[in-house]
C-alpha positions in Angstrom: 37.2 -0.1 2.8 33.6 0.3 3.9 33.0 3.7 2.3 31.7 4.2 -1.2 33.8 6.9 -2.8 32.0 7.0 -6.2 28.7 5.8 -7.6 29.8 5.3 -11.1 27.0 4.0 -13.2 24.3 4.4 -10.5 21.3 6.3 -11.7 20.0 8.9 -9.3 16.3 9.8 -9.7 15.2 11.7 -6.6 11.5 11.6 -7.7 11.6 7.8 -8.0 13.3 7.6 -4.6 10.7 9.8 -2.9 7.8 8.0 -4.6 9.2 4.6 -3.6 9.8 5.7 0.0 6.3 7.1 0.4 4.7 3.9 -1.1 6.9 1.7 1.1 5.9 3.8 4.2 2.2 3.3 3.3 2.5 -0.5 3.4 5.1 -0.7 6.2 2.8 -2.4 8.6 1.9 -6.0 8.7 -1.9 -5.3 8.9 -1.7 -3.1 5.8 0.2 -5.8 3.9 -2.5 -8.3 5.0 -5.3 -6.0 3.9 -3.7 -5.7 0.4 -3.3 -9.5 0.2 -6.9 -10.0 1.1 -8.1 -7.3 -1.3 -6.0 -8.7 -4.2 -7.8 -12.0 -3.8 -11.3 -10.5 -3.8 -13.3 -8.2 -6.0 -14.1 -5.9 -3.1 -14.4 -6.0 0.7 -16.3 -4.1 3.4 -14.5 -2.7 6.4 -16.5 -5.0 8.6 -15.3 -8.0 6.6 -11.7 -6.9 7.1 -12.3 -6.4 10.9 -13.4 -10.0 11.2 -10.6 -11.3 9.0 -7.8 -9.3 10.8 -9.1 -9.5 14.3 -8.5 -5.8 14.9 -10.8 -3.0 16.1 -13.0 -1.3 13.6 -11.2 2.0 14.2 -7.8 0.4 13.7 -8.8 -1.2 10.4 -10.3 2.1 9.3 -7.1 3.9 10.0 -5.1 1.3 8.0 -7.5 1.7 5.1 -7.3 5.5 5.3 -3.5 5.3 4.9 -3.7 2.8 2.0 -6.3 4.9 0.3 -4.3 8.1 0.7 -1.3 6.4 -0.9 -3.5 5.1 -3.8 -3.2 1.4 -3.0 -7.0 1.0 -2.4 -10.1 2.7 -3.6 -13.3 3.1 -1.8 -16.8 3.0 -3.3 -19.6 4.3 -1.1 -22.6 1.9 -0.9 -24.5 3.6 1.9 -24.4 2.9 4.7 -21.2 1.0 3.9 -18.1 1.5 1.9 -16.6 -1.2 -0.3 -12.8 -1.2 -0.7 -10.9 -2.6 -3.6 -7.2 -2.8 -4.4 -5.8 -0.5 -7.0 -3.9 -3.0 -9.1 -2.2 -0.4 -11.2 -0.7 1.2 -8.1 0.6 -2.2 -7.0 2.2 -2.7 -10.4 3.8 0.8 -10.2 5.2 -0.1 -6.8 6.6 -3.4 -8.1 8.2 -1.5 -11.0 9.7 1.0 -8.5 11.3 -1.8 -6.6 13.2 -2.6 -9.7 14.8 0.8 -9.4 16.7 -0.5 -6.4 
């Protein structure tokens, strides 16, 4: 009884599945979720601001930001000697839309 023998009417889109999985992996850490929440409520944020807010080491926050940036969830604007991070709202909306695929 527990086996699915046919997926009648279930759309299979491997590209969407892979995109959704990659995006989910990028935010699959509580600190990265918190970073996104902070950035969605602000116009921009410096790494040092996030370090204070999260209570994590600078290197740890930098690694989380690197992962989010690589996935397209955040953008970085260099303002030497600092970098200002902002959330990519379009990417968040795309992720929300992909969740509807489930």
